N, C-alpha and C positions, 0 to 999 in steps of 0.2 A: 425165185430166189435158190442160188447155189450154197447150199447150207455148208457143204465140204469145203469149198475152195473159201468161204468167210472164214471158218474156223483157221484154215491154213493161213492166209492172209493176216490176222491176227497174229499168229505166231511167228510169222514172217516179219513184221513190224517189230516185235520184241528183237529178233535176232538182228535185224540190220543196224539196230541200236547198241548193240554188244551187250544187251541185259539176258540174252537166253541162259538159263540155268541148267546145268546138266548134275544131276545129285551123285555126291560119291557112294559108293555102295560098300558100308563100312559094317566090320563086327567087331563091338567090343570084346575084349576079352577080361573075364572076372579076375580083379586082383592087380590088373594092368595098366589100369587107366592113369595116364591120358594117350596109352598106346591102344593102337588098334590095328585089326587086318583090312586093309582095303583091296577089294577085288577089281582088278583093272577092266576095260572094255573088251581086251582080249581073253580076260578070264584069268588071269594069273593073279596071285595072293600077295601082297606085300604089306610090312608093316611099316605103319606111319604113325607120327604123334600128332594129337587132335588137338588144335590150337583155338578153336572156336567153338567151343562146348559151354552152353550155359548151365551146365553142371558143374557150377561155380567151385564146389568144395569136393567132388568125386562122392556124394552120398548116395548116388545110383549103386554105389558097389560099397556101401558100407555095411559090414555084417550086421549090424542092429536093424537096419532097413529090410534086408533081406530076410532075416529071421522073422520078423515080425510078418511079412508078405507070406513066406512059408507057411507059416503058422494058421494064417489066417486062411489059405487055401485048403490046409488039410482040416481045419476047423469047419468052415461053410461053404467051400467051393469056389468057383472062381467069379460068377456074375452076380450083380445086384439083382436083376431080376425085374426091375421095374424102373418107373421114376420114383422121386423121393415120396411123392404123394399116393403112390399105388405100390407097395412093399418094396421099393427100393431103399428105403430109410433102415439101416442096421446100427447096430451099438456102435461099431468102427465109426460110422459118419459121426453119430452124436458125441462120440470122444474126440474126434478130430476136430470137429466145430468148437469144444469147449477148450482143447487147446490151442487151437487159433485166436480165440475170443481172450485168453489169458494172456497170448504172447503179446497183443496190442492194449491190453487195459480196457477191454471195452466188455460190454455184458453179455455180447452174443455174435456169432459169426455163421455164415451160410457159404455153402460148398457149390459150386458150379464146376462145369466139366473141364474148362480151361481158364486160364487169364484172361483171353480174348472174349468169352464169353461173360464172365463175370463183369467186365467194364459195357461190354453192348448192353448186356441185360439190364444191368443196374442202373445207368444213366439215361437209358431209352424210358426205363419204367418211372423216374424220377418225375419225368415229365407229366405222366398220367397221374401221380399221386398229389403233386404240387401244381393247381392251375395257375397259370401267368407265370410259371417260373423262367427266369431269365440265366442263361447258363454263360459263364466266362471261361474260355479254355485257352491255355496255353498254346502258342503256335506251334511248339514241336511234341506235343501229345501224342500217343500211340495211335495208330489205324483204329484199334478197338475203341478207343475215348471217342474219337471223332464220329465214327459210326454211331456209337451210343449218344452222342449229343444230336446228330442229325436225326436219327430215327426216334428221338424224343420229341419232335414238333415244336420244340421252344424257342422263342428268341434267343440267339446266341451272338456273343462276341469273343472274337479271338483276339488275345491280347499278345503282344510283342514276345517273342521267349525271354522269361527270366526279368521282364521289364515292368517292375511293380508300380511306377509312376505312370506308365501307358494304363495299367491294370486299374488304378486309381480314378483316372481320368474316365475310364468308360464306366465304373461303379457310380462315380458321381453324376454323370448323365443320366443313369437309370433313373426310373421314377424310385423314390423311397420306400413307398409300400409294397412294392413288387417283391416276392420271394426270390432270391437270387443263389446261385452254387458256384464256387470258385473250383475249378478242377485243374490239378497240375500232377506232374511226377516228379519223385524225390530224386532217383539216379536216370538221367536222360541215355539210352543205352548206346546210341551211336556216337556221342562225343564225350560222354562220360562226365559231364557238369552235373550239378546238385541245383534244384530248384530252391526259389528263395522261401523257404516254409515259413520262417518265423513271420516274415514281413507279411505274408498273404494272409497269416492267421490274424495279425494285428487289422489289416484291412477289413477282413471278414468281421471281427468284432465291430469296427466303426459303421460298416454298412450293412451288418445284420445277414448276412449271407452263409449260407453252409458252405463247409468245406469238404473237398471230395480228394484224396491222395492215393496215387498208385505207387506203390512201394515194390512191384515185381523185381526190380533188378535189385534192391536192397534188403528183402527180408531174408534173414539167415546170415547176413553179411554185415550188418552193421548194428550198433546197441549192443549192450552189454549182454541180452539174452537174444541178440538174433532178430529185434523187433522193427528194425528198418533206421532209416536216417530219423524220422520223428521220434524213436526212443532214444538213439543218441544224443538228439538236439533237446531231450527234455519237452517234446510237443505232442505226445500222444494224446493227451488231455483234450488238445485243442482240435485235433481234426473230427470232423463227426463221421465221416467214413472212409475208412483204411481198405485199399484192394491189394491184394497180393496173389502169388502164385504158388502152386507146389511143383512146377516144372523147370525151376533154375537151381537156387541153390539147395533146395529140398530133396532136389533129384529124382523127382516123378511126374507127375502130371495133375492138371486139375488147376481151379483159382478161387477165390475166395474174396468175401468181404466181411469187415468187421465193425461194428458199430452199436448205438445203444440197441436194446431187444427191441424197443418199439418201430425203430427203423427196421432193423432185420424183418420183423414180422411181416412189416408192408411189403418189402420186395419179394420174400418169401410167396406171399399172397398172391402177388399180381404179376410176376415177371414171367413172360412166356419161355424167356429163355431157361428158367429154373423149371416152371412147372412142367414142360413137355419133353423133357431131357431124361433118359433113363441116366440114374445116378452113378457115380464112381465104382468101379467095381470095390469090393470089401478089402481084397489083399492091397489094393491102392491107397485106399483111407487106412488101412494098419500100418503099412509102411509109412506113409506121409507122416502119420503122428509119431511113429518112434524117431521119424527124421526130426519134427519140428522139436519134439522133447530133447532129444538128444542136443541139437544145436542151442537151445537155451542155457547150456552148461559147458559149451564148447568154444568158449572166447579165444582160446590159444590157437585154434584154427583160424578163426578170424584175423588174427593177428598174422598168423601164417601166410594168409592169402594176400593181406596188404603188403607184405614184406616182398612176396614174390612180383607183385605188380610193379612195384616201385624198383625192384632189381631189374625187370625188363625193362622199364621206361629208361632207366640210369643206363643201360647198355645200348639202346637205341638211340638214345642223344649223343652218347661218345662214339658211335660209329656215323654219327653224321647223317642217320636216316630221318625221315620227315616224319618223325612220331609227332602226333598232334597233343596239344594241352588236354590234360584231363585230370580232374578232381578224384577220381575214384578208382576201380580196380579195370574197369574198361581202357583197353590201350590202343587207340586207333591209328593206323600210320596211313597217311595221304597218299593217293595217286592220281585222281582228278581226270580220268579217263576211263570208260566202262569197257571197251576192247583191251584197253592196257591192263586193267585192272584183273580182267579174266586171264589173259596170258601169261600174267606175273603169277597169279595163284595157281595155275596149271602146272608152269614151272614148278613152285615150291613143291607140289604134290608128285611131280613125276620125277625129278632129279633130286630132290632133297628129302623125301618123306615126310613133309610138312603139310598138313592139310588146313588149310584156312579158306572158309568162302569170300568172296568178291561181295561188296557191298555198293552197290548201286541204285540209282532211282528206280521206285519211288522211295524207298527206303530213307535214302539221303538227297538234298538237292543234286541236279544236274552239276557235273564240275567238282561235285564233293565225294567223289568215288574214293572207296579206302578199303583196306584191310583192317578187320577188327579183332585183336587179339585177346583172349581173355585167359590168362594164366591163373593156375588153380596151387594149392598148396602142395601137388602132385608133380608140379612141373620143377626137375631139378635143374642145378647149374648148367649141366652139360645140355640140357634139353634147350635152356636160355642161349648158350652160345651156339648151339647147333643154327637156332633160328637166327640169330644175327647173321651168322656167316651165311646163310641161306639167302635172307634179305638184300644182304651185301651183293651177293653174286647176281640176284635177278635185278635188282634195280640196276647194276652198271651193265648188264647185258641187253634188258630189253629197255628201259628208260635213260640209258646214257648218264645215271647218275654216278659221279665219281663220290666214294666215301672212304670214310679213315680207314 
């Protein structure tokens, strides 16, 4: 076996499909977000505007978050020193879990090292806790949810995206006495659409199913206190398990679930992805709690965020650019070809100082390649106008699109 050539061939296939990624070497500058410094492959440093960050509200540079992290370092040092079971549970972790449980109106919460792990570990563990469990997963669910369902070993059924009639047909065909779980997202991050939360809850009531909601692209951003779409729609009490992240609107890293205490205790006691992983560093937990608490009373920031997203969509439509329909703050612009998508994002970066990553397969279906823009309250009108002009130029030059 020629191991080296096997690795090279696997990368060559990605390159041939136009999906090979080159990471931009960025250095954020405190107080200047969304501006950053980009170090080019030649070693030059140029200022760019970041248009694809999941730090949706700029909380990664909020003074209250940074202050809490600095204070935690001064008080206890850097690392947790172990798993949660072995010396890695600090008062910062306990307080953060209490804040998250309160955010979602639940009895308890449980921290993980990432949103991916919180989905994968929780869903896979539920299959061990509930013998004979049947899982019903939306076709557009995140890779972490798909992996969790797969690893659960449960019988699974994938329902067509947001198609509650298809979901009901699958539920109706399942044994009435079998335990069931319906898993979906609130905000789907590539298209910017919203799951049919209330209809799913109604079906769960009818067919005696548990409900599992991924709110990673909604926590901090929707609802009067930032509890997500479920809070906005008055559905917090109808979801058994709510999963979220600290790595997007809250501006740091980590993931979590919130649920009744008995559910949290079972997952805490049985999930390998929780038990055998070093816990989040105390400064991260401290900063995350400061961010969660800050955003509970920062509704004006959420309103500003929505205004910026709508302003960008309006400008893109007026310019005749192929902005895709979106119900949320996600602003996808269609390209439809991986090579062209990479060429256009490179041109935006090099020629216009605009940084956005191409979104290609397997993140989106083949033919659905796009640029995904995430405006924040800190993207001002001049930045929006510069983005539209940059897109007009690259679409005209590289895609032959005549725009207004």
